[in-house]
N, C-alpha and C positions, 0 to 999 in steps of 0.2 A: 504494499499500499504505500502511496505517495502522501506525504503529510507537509503541508505548505502553510507558512504564516506570513501575512503582510502586516507590517507596522508603520503607521503613519499619523497624521494629524487630521482632525476634522476638517473637511473642505478639501483634502488632497486626492480623494477618489479611491480610497482603499476598499470600501465596499464594492464599488464597480469594478475594481481591479480583481477582486476575488470571483465576482460573478462571470467576468470575461473568461478568467482562466477555468472556472469551473464549466462553462459552456464549452470551451475548447476541448477539455477532458471528454465531456459527454459526446461530442460530435465524433471524437476519436474512438468512441466504443467503450468509455469507462463508466463505472458507477461512482456518482460524485456526491460529496457534500460541500456546501460552501455557506459561511455565514459570517456576519461581522459581530463584534462585541464592542460596546461602548456604553458610557453612563448617559448623563444628560447631553444632548446634542449641542456642542459648542464648537464653532470654529477655532481650530488651534489646539484643541484638547486632544491627548494621545487616545488613540484608538488601535485596534487590530481586526483583522479579518483572517479567517482560515479556510482552506481546501483541503479535502481528503479525495483521493481518487484511487480505485482499485478496479481489478478485472472481476472480482466477485462481490457479492454483497457486503456492505460495510455495516458492522454491528457496533463499531466504535463510536462513541459519543464524547461531547464536551471539548473543553480546551485541548489543543494540541501541546503536549508537553515534551515531546521527543521529535522536533521537527527535522525533516530531511532538506527543507530550503526555508531560509528566512530571507525576505525582502523588506528593506528598510527604506521607506521613501524620504524621510527626513533625517539626516544623520545627526541632528541635535538630540534626537530621542535616545541615542545611545549613551548620553550623559544623564538620563533620567532613570533611576533605579525603578520607580514605580511602573515605567512603561513596559518593564519585562521583556525587552528586545531579546536578551540573550539566554532567557529561560530554556533550560533543557538542551542547548547547544553542545555538541559533542565533536570529535575529530572527523566524523563522516559528515557533518551537516555543512552544506553550502551557504554561505552568508553573502548576500548581494546588497550592497549599499549605493543609494542614488546620492552621489557626492562628488564635489570637486577634487576631493583628495584621492591619492592613488592607493591601490590595494595593499602596497607595502606600508604605507603610512598607517593605515587602519589595522593591518595585521600586528605592527609593532605596538600600536597603542592599546590594542585589546588583548594581545598576547594569546592569539587562538592558534590551535594546532591545525585546523581544517582549512578548506579552500575559501579565501575572501576575494570577492569581486566587486568592482565599482561599475556603476552605470554612469558615465560622465554625459553631462548635457552635450548636445551637439556642437555648441561652440562655448568656449571658455568665457566669452563676454555675456553669455545668455543671463538675463536677470534672474535672481533667486526667486523672484515672486512666480516664475513658471513652475515651482514645485507644486502649485495647486493642480497642475496638469499631470502630474507624475503617475497617476493610477494606470492609465493606458500604457505608458512605457514600460512601467514595472510589470504589467501582465504580459506584455510583449517579451520582455526579457526572460520572465519566468518560463513562459512557453518554449523558448529556445533551450534553456538549460535542461528542461525536462523532455526534450526531444519531441515535442509535439509538431506537427506539420504547420508550415507557415500559412498555407491556404486555409487550414481549419481555423487558425487564429483568426484571420481575416473574416472568415464566415461568422465566427462567434461575436466579433465587434459589431458587425452589421446587424446581427440579431439582438444583442444586448441594447444597442443604442439606436433601435428601429424607430423609436418615438421621437428622437432628437432631429434637429435640422441637419440637412445634408452637409453644410459646412462644418458643423460640430463633429458629425461622424467621420469625415474626411480628415479633420485635424487630428482627432485620437487615432485613426487608423494610421496616419503618417507617423505619429509618435510611436506607437506600438511596433509597427513594422521595422522602423529605424533602430529601435532597441534591440529588436530579434536580430537584425543583421549584425549589429555591433558585437554581440556576444556569439558569433557564429563559431569562434575559435574554442568555445566552451560548451558546445552543444552536447547534450545528454550526459552533462557532468554530475547530475543529481541521480542517485540511486534509490530504489525503494527500501523503506525500512520493513523491518520484520514485525510481525504481529506480536504484541506483548504477551508473554507467557503467564499463566495463572498458577504455575507450580509453586512459585515463592510467594503467593499472595498471603497476606496475613490480615485477619480481622483488626479493624481499628481498636485501639485501647479506649473505650469509652470512659468518660468522666461524668460522674453523677454530680449535677450542681443543685445545690438547694436554693430555695427561694429567699430573696432579701426583701427589706422593706422597700417600698416603691420610691420614697424620698431619697434613699441611699443608692439605689440602683438605676433610676431613671436616667436617660442620656440627656440631661439638661446642663447647660452652661450657665453658671451662676455668676460670671464675671463679664462685665460689658467690655466692648471694643477689643475683642480678641482676634477678630478677622483680619485687622490690619497686619498681623504677624504673618499671614499667609500670602506670599508674594505670587499672586496668580499671573502676573505679567511674564512669568517664565514660559507660559504656553504659547505666547504670540509669536507668528511668523511674519505678519505685516503690522506695521506700526502707523497710527493717524499722527500727522504733524501739523501744527497750526501756522497757517501762513498770515502772520499778524498784519501785513500790508493790506490784506483783502478783508480782515475781521472786521464786522459792523457791530461787535458786542451784542449781538441779539440774545446769546445764550442758548441757541436751539441745541448746540452740541451737548451742552451740560443737561439740558432738559431731557433728551432722548438717550443719554447714556444709561444702559440697563445696569451698570456696576457702580455708579456714582463715581467713576474714576476721572471726572472733569469737574473741577471746582472753578470757583471765580474769586479773584483778588483784585481789588481796586477796578471793579468793572471789566477785568480782563480774564478771559477763560485760561486755564492750565490744565495739562493732563498729567495725572499720577501714573507714571509708566509701571511702577511696582505692581499696580493692580488693573492695569488696563489689558484686557484679553485679546486685543486685535480684532474685534467683531467688525469694526469699521461702520457701525451704524452711524456715528457721527459724521463721517465722510459723505455718506448718502443723504443725510438729513440737512446738512449746512446749505442754506439757500444762496450763499454768496461764493460757494466753492472755495472757501478758505482753508478747508481741511484736505490735506494731501495724504495718499497712502504710500508708503515706502517700504521696501523689503527690510526686514529687521536688521540684516547685517550691514545694510547700506546706511541705515539711519544710525547705527551705532559708529560706524566709520566716520560719518560726517559730523557727529557730535564730539568726536575725540580729536578731530583735526583742528 
């Protein structure tokens, strides 16, 4: 059985990537499972999707803990332990990272024994914001590494995106096929994993929990203003920036910010980047187009220069 995990952030198309790869497997004659897993739907929040494929019926369920292939659409997730990108990785797991860095750089950083590959953007100067279109490219690269036919991948993309406009389908198709071709030297490098054995299975050591008084056990926070300690800005991949020359001080950005991350000082708005999640609602709502959206790495570089 093949076991594949896609890791990315909300809005980067990991759910679509898993569906495209799952359909490609199905059209190639496999039994397939594919599903995403995420909490509240937030742009920029870590999510993952998985695909299982086998020639026989699939009785395995749940999260893939021993993957044969891991695809990482956003390399910043490798520094987020909660994202679980490297969970269950072994020497036979192939790791594909969508990144500007080289495979050797990532192999040294992560100290991994297995095959590490990178899917470079078509051009070095391509804006990091293009990561939001990484889903199709990651699906195409995965299909190549798994040895699935290129024509079957193309058919799967057309089926999965049948409801989209023709220009959108062609855009994703071009991305996927280009990624497929760029990894041709590593085609069929992913091997099927064995079925888990039940011989060594042990029953869990259950713990009996006694009831406690509700006031003591209830999950209540009795201290105010603790949310400020959680810097949710770490999820952000795109950053809103205020162009003060165009700002009319109407406060629309502050009014519509769902996280209260835009405050007002002396009649002028400012953004709390520690807690801005990069949803870009303020960019859409600004009537004077004074809010710009920049790729996070670009904004950091400009701020430090």
